[in-house]
C-alpha positions, 0 to 999 in steps of 0.5 A, spaced: 418 099 682 412 100 682 410 107 677 407 113 679 401 112 676 399 106 680 401 108 686 396 114 684 391 109 682 392 105 689 392 111 693 385 113 690 383 107 691 385 107 699 381 113 699 375 110 697 375 104 701 375 109 706 370 113 704 365 106 703 367 104 711 371 097 708 375 093 711 379 092 705 379 092 698 382 087 693 386 091 687 389 087 681 396 089 679 394 091 673 392 098 671 388 099 664 390 107 663 389 110 656 394 115 653 388 120 651 384 122 658 377 121 659 373 126 658 368 124 664 362 125 667 360 125 674 354 122 677 351 124 682 346 120 686 348 112 683 343 106 685 348 099 684 344 092 684 350 088 684 355 087 690 360 092 688 362 099 687 365 099 680 368 105 676 363 105 671 358 106 677 361 113 679 363 115 673 360 116 665 365 117 658 370 112 660 372 109 654 376 103 656 371 097 658 376 094 663 377 102 667 369 101 667 369 095 670 374 096 675 371 094 682 373 100 687 369 096 694 363 092 696 357 096 695 352 098 702 347 093 704 341 093 701 338 100 702 344 104 705 347 108 702 354 111 702 357 118 700 364 118 695 366 126 698 370 130 692 377 129 694 376 122 694 373 124 687 378 127 685 383 122 687 380 117 682 380 121 677 387 123 677 388 115 677 385 113 671 387 120 668 379 121 667 379 128 664 374 130 670 375 136 677 370 137 681 368 144 682 368 145 688 370 141 695 362 139 696 361 135 690 359 128 691 356 121 689 351 118 693 351 111 691 344 106 693 344 099 694 338 097 691 333 093 695 326 091 696 322 092 703 317 087 704 313 089 711 311 086 717 304 087 715 306 084 708 308 078 712 302 077 717 297 078 711 300 072 707 300 068 714 292 071 714 290 068 708 294 061 708 289 060 715 283 063 711 285 058 706 286 052 711 278 054 714 279 060 720 276 065 717 274 072 719 271 069 725 278 067 728 283 073 730 290 072 728 294 074 733 303 074 731 307 073 738 314 073 735 316 079 733 315 080 725 320 086 722 321 088 715 325 085 711 330 088 705 331 085 699 337 087 695 335 089 688 328 092 686 322 086 684 315 084 686 315 081 691 310 077 693 310 073 700 309 066 700 307 061 705 310 054 705 307 051 710 303 053 716 300 048 721 296 049 727 295 045 734 289 043 738 290 049 742 290 054 737 297 055 736 300 056 729 307 056 726 308 058 718 314 058 714 313 065 709 318 064 703 321 072 699 323 072 693 329 075 692 331 078 686 338 075 685 339 071 690 336 065 694 330 067 697 329 069 705 324 065 709 321 068 716 319 063 720 312 067 723 308 064 730 301 066 732 295 064 736 288 064 733 282 066 737 275 064 735 271 071 735 263 072 737 258 078 736 255 081 743 252 087 743 254 094 746 251 101 746 254 106 743 254 112 748 253 114 755 245 111 757 244 115 764 239 110 770 232 113 768 234 112 759 230 106 755 235 103 752 232 102 743 236 098 738 238 104 735 243 105 742 247 098 740 252 096 735 255 089 735 263 088 736 268 082 736 270 079 743 274 073 743 269 066 745 273 064 750 272 071 755 265 070 755 262 069 762 255 067 763 253 073 767 255 077 759 249 079 755 250 077 748 244 078 745 241 085 743 235 083 745 238 083 753 239 091 752 233 093 747 227 095 751 232 095 759 234 100 763 240 101 767 241 100 774 246 105 774 249 108 767 253 104 761 258 107 758 259 106 750 262 101 748 262 097 755 261 090 755 255 090 760 253 084 764 245 082 766 245 085 773 247 091 770 240 092 767 233 092 768 225 093 765 224 100 766 220 103 772 214 105 770 212 105 778 216 110 783 216 109 790 211 115 793 208 116 787 199 115 787 197 109 783 191 106 780 190 101 784 185 096 780 182 089 783 178 084 778 172 081 783 167 077 780 167 080 774 167 087 776 173 091 775 174 095 783 178 102 782 181 105 787 187 110 789 195 108 793 200 110 795 207 105 791 212 103 796 217 101 791 219 102 785 217 097 780 217 095 773 212 091 769 210 084 772 214 086 778 210 085 785 210 091 789 207 093 796 202 099 796 198 102 801 191 104 799 189 111 801 182 109 803 183 104 808 190 106 809 192 097 809 198 096 805 197 090 799 201 086 795 200 088 787 204 087 781 205 093 775 201 092 769 203 099 767 205 106 768 202 108 774 197 102 774 198 096 779 193 090 779 191 087 786 193 080 788 188 075 789 187 074 796 
């Protein structure tokens, strides 16, 4: 027949089992109890590395080493914790004849399983570094297509993710295996899949620019865009914007097309212009009225106000046109 002490000990074990939220606890039938009560000290917050919680993890000052190492139940998962309440602690103290009583019903021990968190960004950065070493530098945008999550490893260690292998196919799709060394278990492996896009720089304006404004170099910044998204009508060089004016307006960061800009209009429709005609080495000057807007180099019709004739001219400067040879 079991002794009352054994019964108490098993009862305490069952209480802890419930507190730890485990399916079962395996206890040895051997009972290690000192004839004199141990002056025990309760630990408030406990961090454990092992897969099991022992009596020594919860109390200090236990004289019998066999009781110190007595397994109470499994540890929580890495990074998680459990709470052992005052009732369970009192049962343990009584079962193991510890000189300890809870000061109140609120006394407890929080047991946390130590862990190292490797973030999804850590894994992604390791893959990026491996791709750079294969020649895919900052000109390539790395897009991870499978879901990456933080990885929690048991124990505390300085984990440096290492790419075990990486391959890139003809469509610039890559696969990589990342190894995460663990402090006390087999290294974890994470599979990473994604795509590579070659990026090129194109100019965009940094502020809203209206129809009558001339785009200056200081209005432009270069941004990256995937090469496969560039179209034939897209402005890809800064000099295709500088000195031009929007046909409507350009928004900050807007990718502009060739049809979105034009040369600044230096002649306005309905305004008077100076008309010049070079004839036999002489320059004749008269006044006309522009019938269309015109940028430098444009051909526009102008009414000669002296003869009331409409003449084709080309714009040479602001408010000035030259009569085309007849």
